[in-house]
C-alpha positions in Angstrom: 32.1 -77.7 -58.1 32.4 -74.3 -59.7 31.6 -71.2 -57.9 28.6 -69.3 -59.0 29.3 -66.4 -61.3 27.8 -63.0 -61.4 25.8 -61.7 -64.3 29.0 -60.3 -65.9 30.6 -63.8 -65.7 33.1 -63.1 -62.9 33.0 -65.5 -59.9 31.4 -64.3 -56.7 34.2 -64.1 -54.2 32.0 -62.6 -51.4 30.0 -65.7 -51.0 31.0 -67.1 -47.6 30.4 -70.5 -46.1 26.9 -70.7 -44.7 26.5 -71.0 -41.0 25.0 -74.1 -39.6 21.2 -74.0 -39.1 19.5 -74.1 -35.7 18.7 -77.8 -36.2 22.4 -78.5 -36.8 23.5 -76.4 -33.8 20.9 -78.1 -31.7 22.1 -81.5 -32.7 25.6 -80.7 -31.7 24.5 -79.4 -28.3 22.4 -82.5 -27.9 25.4 -84.7 -28.6 27.5 -82.7 -26.1 24.9 -83.0 -23.4 24.6 -86.7 -24.1 28.2 -87.3 -23.1 29.9 -86.9 -26.4 33.1 -85.1 -26.5 32.7 -81.7 -28.2 34.8 -81.0 -31.2 37.7 -78.6 -31.3 35.9 -76.3 -33.6 33.0 -76.0 -31.1 35.2 -75.2 -28.1 37.3 -72.7 -30.0 34.4 -70.9 -31.5 34.0 -67.3 -30.3 30.6 -66.1 -29.3 29.0 -64.1 -32.0 27.5 -60.6 -31.6 24.1 -62.1 -31.3 25.2 -64.3 -28.5 26.6 -61.3 -26.6 23.4 -59.4 -27.1 21.5 -62.4 -25.7 23.8 -62.5 -22.7 23.1 -58.9 -21.9 19.4 -59.5 -22.2 19.6 -62.3 -19.6 18.7 -65.3 -21.8 22.1 -67.1 -21.6 24.5 -66.4 -18.7 25.7 -62.8 -18.6 29.1 -63.9 -17.3 29.8 -65.8 -20.5 30.1 -62.5 -22.4 33.8 -61.6 -23.1 35.6 -58.7 -24.5 38.1 -58.7 -27.4 40.9 -59.8 -25.0 39.0 -62.8 -23.9 38.2 -61.4 -20.5 34.6 -61.3 -19.2 32.9 -58.0 -19.7 32.2 -55.8 -16.7 28.6 -54.9 -16.1 27.7 -51.5 -17.6 26.8 -49.0 -14.8 23.2 -48.1 -14.8 22.1 -44.5 -14.5 20.1 -43.8 -11.3 16.5 -42.8 -12.2 15.2 -39.7 -10.5 11.8 -40.2 -9.1 9.3 -37.6 -10.2 7.7 -35.7 -7.3 4.2 -36.6 -6.5 1.7 -33.9 -7.3 -1.5 -33.6 -5.5 -4.4 -32.0 -7.3 -6.6 -32.0 -4.3 -8.3 -28.7 -3.4 -7.4 -27.2 0.0 -9.9 -27.5 2.7 -12.1 -24.5 3.5 -11.1 -24.5 7.2 -7.5 -25.4 7.3 -6.7 -23.9 10.7 -8.8 -25.6 13.4 -7.2 -23.5 16.2 -7.4 -19.7 16.1 -3.8 -19.4 17.4 -2.5 -21.2 14.2 -4.1 -18.7 11.9 -1.6 -16.4 10.1 -1.4 -12.9 11.3 -2.6 -10.3 8.8 -5.3 -7.8 7.9 -8.8 -9.3 7.5 -10.1 -9.7 4.0 -13.5 -8.2 4.3 -16.3 -7.6 1.9 -15.8 -3.9 1.5 -13.7 -1.9 -1.1 -10.1 -2.6 -2.0 -7.7 -0.4 -0.2 -5.9 0.8 -3.4 -9.3 1.8 -4.9 -10.2 3.7 -1.7 -7.0 5.7 -1.9 -7.5 6.4 -5.5 -11.0 7.7 -4.9 -9.8 9.9 -2.1 -7.3 11.6 -4.4 -4.2 10.2 -2.8 -2.8 8.6 -5.9 -3.7 6.4 -8.8 -4.4 2.7 -8.2 -1.0 1.6 -9.3 0.8 4.3 -7.3 -1.4 3.3 -4.3 -0.3 -0.3 -4.6 3.3 0.9 -4.4 2.5 3.0 -1.3 1.1 -0.2 0.3 4.0 -2.3 -0.6 6.4 0.3 0.8 4.6 0.1 4.2 3.4 3.7 4.1 -0.3 3.0 4.5 -1.9 2.4 7.9 -5.4 1.0 8.5 -7.0 1.2 12.0 -3.5 1.6 13.6 -1.9 -1.2 11.7 0.6 -0.9 8.8 -0.6 -2.8 5.7 1.8 -4.3 3.1 -0.5 -6.9 1.6 -2.3 -6.1 -1.6 -6.1 -6.7 -2.0 -7.2 -5.7 1.5 -10.8 -4.8 1.6 -12.0 -2.1 4.1 -15.2 -0.3 5.0 -14.7 3.3 3.9 -17.4 4.5 6.3 -15.6 3.2 9.5 -12.0 2.5 8.7 -9.3 5.0 9.7 -6.7 5.2 6.9 -3.4 7.1 7.1 -0.7 7.6 4.5 2.7 8.7 5.9 1.0 9.3 9.2 -1.6 11.7 7.8 -5.2 10.7 7.9 -7.0 10.3 4.6 -10.7 11.0 4.6 -12.3 8.3 2.5 -16.0 8.9 3.3 -17.6 10.5 0.3 -20.3 12.4 2.2 -17.8 14.3 4.4 -17.3 17.9 3.4 -14.5 20.3 4.5 -14.6 23.9 3.3 -12.7 27.1 3.9 -14.5 30.4 3.8 -13.0 33.9 3.7 -15.7 35.7 5.7 -16.1 39.3 4.7 -16.1 42.1 7.2 -19.6 42.9 8.4 -21.1 39.4 7.8 -22.6 37.3 10.6 -21.1 33.9 11.5 -24.5 32.3 11.5 -26.4 30.0 9.0 -29.4 32.4 9.1 -30.2 35.8 10.5 -33.6 37.0 11.7 -32.8 40.6 11.1 -31.9 39.9 7.5 -28.3 40.8 7.8 -25.8 39.0 5.5 -24.5 35.8 7.0 -22.5 32.7 6.2 -25.6 30.8 5.4 -26.1 33.0 2.3 -22.8 31.9 0.9 -23.5 28.1 1.3 -27.2 28.3 0.5 -26.9 26.3 -2.7 -25.0 23.5 -0.9 -27.6 23.4 1.9 -30.4 23.3 -0.6 -28.7 20.3 -2.2 -28.9 18.4 1.1 -25.6 19.1 2.7 -25.8 19.8 6.4 -23.0 22.3 7.1 -22.1 24.1 10.2 -19.2 26.5 10.9 -16.4 25.7 13.2 -16.3 28.5 15.8 -17.3 32.1 15.2 -15.9 35.4 14.0 -17.6 38.6 15.2 -19.1 40.8 12.5 -16.1 43.2 12.5 -13.5 40.3 12.1 -12.8 38.9 8.7 -10.8 36.0 7.5 -10.7 32.2 7.7 -13.8 30.2 8.9 -14.1 26.5 8.5 -17.3 24.7 7.6 -17.9 21.0 7.7 -20.5 18.3 8.3 -18.1 16.2 10.5 -19.5 16.9 13.9 -16.7 15.1 15.8 -14.0 17.1 14.0 -15.8 20.4 14.6 -16.3 19.7 18.3 -12.7 18.9 18.9 -11.4 21.9 16.9 -13.5 24.2 19.1 -12.6 22.5 22.4 -9.8 24.3 24.3 -8.3 21.0 25.6 -7.0 20.2 22.1 -5.3 23.6 21.8 -5.6 24.1 18.1 -3.5 27.2 17.1 -5.1 30.2 15.4 -3.2 33.0 13.8 -4.4 36.6 13.4 -3.2 39.7 11.7 -4.1 42.7 13.9 -3.8 46.4 13.0 -3.8 48.2 16.3 -3.7 51.9 17.2 -0.4 53.5 18.3 3.2 52.5 18.0 3.9 49.4 20.1 6.7 49.5 22.6 9.2 46.7 23.0 7.7 45.4 26.2 4.2 44.8 24.8 5.0 41.5 23.1 6.7 40.2 26.2 3.8 41.2 28.3 1.3 39.4 26.0 3.4 36.3 26.0 3.6 36.2 29.8 -0.1 36.7 30.2 -2.7 39.4 30.9 -5.4 39.3 33.5 -8.9 39.6 31.9 -12.4 39.6 33.4 -12.8 35.8 32.9 -9.2 34.8 33.8 -5.7 35.2 32.6 -4.9 34.9 28.8 -1.8 35.0 26.8 -0.5 34.6 23.2 1.8 31.8 22.0 3.8 34.0 19.5 4.0 37.7 18.9 5.6 39.4 15.8 5.7 43.1 15.1 5.5 43.5 11.3 5.1 47.2 10.6 4.6 50.6 12.2 3.1 53.3 10.0 1.1 56.5 10.5 0.4 55.8 14.2 -0.7 52.2 13.6 1.1 48.9 14.2 0.6 45.7 12.3 1.3 42.6 14.4 0.8 38.9 14.0 -0.2 36.8 17.0 -0.8 33.1 17.4 -2.8 31.7 20.3 -4.9 28.6 21.1 -7.5 30.4 23.2 -11.1 30.2 22.0 -12.8 32.7 24.2 -15.1 35.4 22.8 -13.3 38.5 21.4 -10.1 37.2 23.0 -7.6 39.0 20.7 -9.4 42.4 21.0 -9.6 42.1 24.7 -5.9 41.3 25.0 -4.9 44.4 23.1 -7.3 46.5 24.9 -5.7 45.4 28.1 -2.2 46.7 27.0 -3.6 50.0 25.7 -3.7 49.4 22.0 -7.2 48.8 20.7 -7.7 46.7 17.5 -8.7 48.6 14.4 -8.8 45.7 12.0 -8.6 42.0 12.6 -8.1 39.1 10.1 -7.8 35.4 11.0 -5.3 33.8 8.6 -4.6 30.3 9.9 -6.4 27.5 11.8 -4.0 24.7 12.5 -2.7 23.4 9.1 -5.2 25.4 7.1 -4.1 28.8 5.7 -6.2 31.5 4.2 -3.6 32.4 1.5 -4.8 34.7 -1.3 -8.4 33.5 -1.1 -10.8 36.4 -1.9 -13.4 37.5 0.6 -16.8 35.8 0.3 -15.4 32.7 -1.6 -15.3 29.0 -0.7 -12.8 26.4 -1.4 -12.5 22.7 -0.6 -9.7 21.8 1.7 -6.9 19.7 0.3 -6.0 16.2 1.5 -3.0 17.4 3.5 -5.0 20.2 5.2 -7.8 17.8 6.2 -5.3 15.3 7.4 -3.5 18.0 9.4 -6.8 19.0 11.1 -7.6 15.4 12.1 -4.1 14.9 13.3 -4.2 18.0 15.5 -7.3 16.8 17.4 -6.2 13.1 17.6 -8.5 11.7 15.0 
């Protein structure tokens, strides 16, 4: 029989012998199972690719699959499957720590104002800079260093310190420095109509601020006088047990001898007991007058004048220049200024607040 030809008339050489159908293959297998001897062509026939695929899938025996050399193929190693971690979307319980001892140590998260905002309002730094101060461990609240962000505190009751210096965070607290002029009374009012400290702060008092002066200066003494509405601070600054230092510039009559300063440091007996100065410095001697600077923590009335009277050199002019960390500087007489954060912190630190 002639081979079929292509459209151009040439015979089709690629036409191969058709494979037996399933029915024919089934018939052969049936004859082999029935006891008939299989033909040579059936025994020598190599498994086709489809048979190998079926062997891998598990339909025929997998051991029957062979490689090109006729040996059984080894099982392909299977890659170990990594189990995905189980994720729980359950919300945490409101009370996770039944025992108080198991609770983590840390500052309480109250309902007040955030610490960085309190520091920013107090003028310490901006909020971002305040967060850096907290993370660096430089902020202390009620005696405990805070490094966690977001702590809420009560500005009215919390004691906040930065680098060991207290920060006043209460908005209603006022701390003022006054350069009291000579001839003015250290009182908030005067029945005789003389000029007094109350005349300088009258506008603040009328606005509702309750101010009072810390200590007194006699009418002939000028210089630094503190005013505040913090009663606890004022009481401690005036109490002799806290020994807050005060510095004076005194112009005395006569030229001071060398032994006067030593005598004042060792102590002089006065009517109400002995008194002495902590430091003594002779600054100038001119035209029969001496300018000295003395520092002492005594708070008795007219203490500086009485000390120099006891050594024979009466005071001609007296100016108080410093109280603790607060200095008068170049502030003009009769003017007020608000104390800085460092000055206020220094005052609180000097009296243990």
